[in-house]
C-alpha positions in Angstrom: 48.1 2.3 -40.7 47.5 5.7 -39.9 49.9 8.3 -39.4 49.0 9.0 -35.7 49.8 5.1 -35.2 53.5 4.2 -34.0 54.6 1.3 -35.9 56.2 -1.7 -35.0 59.6 -3.3 -35.7 58.3 -5.0 -38.3 56.0 -2.7 -39.7 58.9 -0.1 -39.7 61.0 -3.1 -42.0 58.2 -3.5 -44.0 58.7 0.0 -45.2 62.3 -0.1 -45.7 64.3 0.0 -48.9 67.4 -1.7 -48.0 69.9 0.2 -49.5 73.6 -0.6 -51.0 74.9 2.3 -53.1 78.5 2.4 -52.4 80.3 2.6 -55.5 83.1 -0.2 -54.1 79.9 -2.6 -53.8 80.7 -6.2 -55.2 78.5 -9.1 -56.2 79.0 -10.7 -52.8 78.1 -7.7 -50.8 74.7 -7.6 -53.0 73.9 -11.2 -52.1 74.7 -10.1 -48.3 72.2 -7.4 -49.1 69.6 -9.7 -50.1 70.1 -12.4 -47.4 69.8 -9.6 -44.9 66.6 -8.1 -46.3 64.8 -11.4 -46.3 66.0 -11.6 -42.7 65.0 -8.6 -41.9 61.5 -8.6 -43.6 62.2 -5.3 -45.5 60.0 -4.4 -48.5 62.8 -4.2 -51.1 66.5 -3.9 -51.8 67.9 -1.0 -53.8 70.9 -1.0 -55.7 73.2 0.7 -58.6 71.8 -0.7 -61.8 75.3 -2.1 -62.7 74.4 -5.1 -60.4 71.4 -6.2 -62.0 70.3 -8.8 -62.6 70.3 -10.4 -59.5 68.6 -13.6 -58.1 65.9 -13.2 -55.3 65.0 -16.1 -53.2 61.5 -17.4 -54.7 58.6 -16.6 -52.3 59.9 -13.9 -50.5 58.5 -11.3 -52.1 61.3 -8.9 -51.8 61.2 -6.3 -54.4 64.5 -4.9 -56.1 64.8 -1.3 -56.9 67.0 0.6 -58.8 68.7 4.2 -59.2 68.6 6.1 -62.2 70.8 9.3 -62.9 72.5 8.8 -59.3 73.9 10.6 -57.9 74.1 13.9 -59.6 70.9 14.1 -61.6 72.7 15.7 -64.0 72.6 13.0 -66.9 70.5 14.1 -69.7 66.6 13.0 -70.2 67.5 10.4 -72.8 70.2 8.7 -70.8 68.5 8.6 -67.8 65.2 6.8 -69.5 67.7 4.5 -71.4 69.2 3.5 -67.8 65.7 3.1 -66.3 64.5 1.0 -69.2 67.6 -1.1 -69.2 67.2 -1.5 -65.1 63.3 -2.7 -65.8 64.6 -5.1 -68.3 67.0 -6.7 -65.9 64.7 -7.4 -63.3 64.1 -3.8 -61.2 60.7 -3.8 -59.6 61.2 0.0 -58.9 63.2 3.2 -60.2 64.6 5.9 -57.9 65.5 8.7 -60.1 67.4 11.7 -59.5 66.2 15.0 -61.0 68.0 18.0 -62.0 68.6 19.9 -58.6 70.0 22.7 -60.5 67.0 23.3 -62.5 64.9 23.4 -59.4 66.7 25.8 -58.0 66.5 28.0 -61.1 62.5 27.4 -60.9 62.5 26.2 -64.0 59.8 23.4 -63.0 58.7 22.7 -66.5 62.1 21.3 -67.3 62.2 19.2 -64.2 58.7 17.7 -65.2 59.7 17.1 -68.3 62.9 15.0 -66.8 60.6 12.7 -64.9 57.9 12.1 -67.7 60.9 11.0 -70.0 61.8 8.3 -67.5 58.3 8.1 -66.8 57.9 6.9 -70.6 60.7 4.5 -70.3 59.3 2.7 -67.0 56.2 0.6 -67.6 52.8 1.8 -65.8 53.0 -1.3 -63.6 56.7 -0.4 -62.0 57.2 2.6 -59.5 59.0 5.3 -60.3 60.3 7.3 -57.2 61.7 10.9 -57.6 64.4 12.1 -55.6 64.5 15.8 -55.1 67.3 16.6 -52.5 64.9 18.2 -50.3 68.1 19.6 -48.1 69.1 21.5 -51.1 65.8 23.0 -51.9 63.8 25.9 -50.0 60.3 24.9 -49.0 58.8 26.6 -52.6 61.2 24.8 -54.7 60.2 21.3 -52.9 56.5 22.2 -53.4 57.2 23.3 -57.0 59.4 19.9 -57.6 56.3 17.7 -56.0 53.7 19.2 -58.1 56.3 18.5 -61.3 56.4 14.9 -60.4 52.7 14.4 -59.5 51.7 16.3 -63.4 54.5 13.6 -64.7 52.9 10.8 -63.1 55.6 9.7 -60.5 54.6 7.4 -57.9 56.9 8.8 -55.0 58.5 11.7 -54.2 61.6 10.9 -52.2 63.9 13.1 -50.0 67.6 12.3 -50.7 70.2 10.4 -52.3 72.3 10.2 -49.0 75.5 11.7 -51.1 74.3 15.5 -51.2 76.4 17.7 -48.8 73.4 19.6 -47.9 72.1 16.5 -46.2 69.2 14.0 -46.1 65.9 13.5 -44.9 64.4 16.1 -42.3 60.7 15.6 -40.7 59.9 19.2 -41.9 60.9 18.1 -45.6 58.5 14.9 -45.4 55.6 16.8 -43.9 56.1 19.4 -47.1 56.0 16.7 -49.4 53.2 14.6 -47.6 51.2 17.6 -48.1 51.9 18.5 -51.4 51.4 15.3 -53.1 49.2 13.0 -51.0 45.8 14.4 -52.0 47.1 13.3 -55.8 47.9 9.7 -54.4 52.0 9.7 -54.4 54.0 8.2 -51.6 56.8 10.1 -49.6 60.0 8.1 -49.2 62.4 9.5 -46.8 66.0 8.7 -47.5 69.6 10.1 -46.2 70.6 10.1 -42.5 67.9 7.9 -40.9 69.5 5.9 -38.6 67.4 5.1 -35.7 63.9 3.5 -35.1 62.9 6.8 -33.3 64.0 8.9 -36.5 62.1 6.4 -38.9 58.7 6.6 -36.7 59.1 10.5 -36.9 59.6 10.3 -40.3 56.5 7.8 -40.9 54.5 10.0 -38.5 55.2 13.2 -40.6 54.0 11.2 -43.7 56.6 8.9 -44.9 55.3 5.5 -46.8 58.7 4.4 -47.4 61.9 4.6 -46.1 65.6 4.3 -47.6 68.4 2.9 -45.1 71.3 1.0 -45.8 72.0 0.3 -42.0 68.7 -1.4 -41.6 69.8 -4.2 -39.3 71.1 -1.1 -36.6 68.1 0.7 -37.0 65.8 -2.2 -36.2 68.1 -3.3 -33.2 69.1 -6.3 -34.5 72.0 -8.2 -32.3 75.2 -7.8 -34.1 74.5 -4.9 -36.0 77.1 -2.0 -36.0 75.5 1.9 -36.5 73.4 2.8 -39.3 74.6 5.3 -42.0 73.8 6.7 -45.1 73.9 5.2 -48.7 
């Protein structure tokens, strides 16, 4: 698929990390999340690491992502690395880590790179590492600096947002800038936070997003009986 092609509903679904990161989430909620993800045909589910390990239906192809250093990113690098390693041990196929946004605001991109590199060292190369940058809280120059740090640290994706930051979530502008910065180095871009409609999802994909973080996937995809899509 090229970024000029409007994806079908099924193609959008196959790019979604179907997400449940509410603090009050229960094991029953995760079971429902899995069932819904399989029914909708999403790429993966994304959960808090305390919810692992979880059973995925055999033959479904559904991947499991877990967050790390979530949602503030203000954990030390060894703590993030240990959290990521434990999540992989308990079945995570992908890790979505949060950077220290304050370091990015200070222009300390060497620290950002070192933080990402510590988690990368704890996550096998066969597993996907996504780097959450909180793009809404950063200037364009800071977004570029963080994306370059992610490239240098051998991450697989850069991701817009946690969905919890008061500055907001994904924007087409941020996704375009992130795509231009990392695409030549082979990294993907995940748009997350505030992606609530199929129109918004398609706009993010057209801007360069190769993955979407969505909690209200059924509503976004227009499935019957759905409520409104929401942030994480």
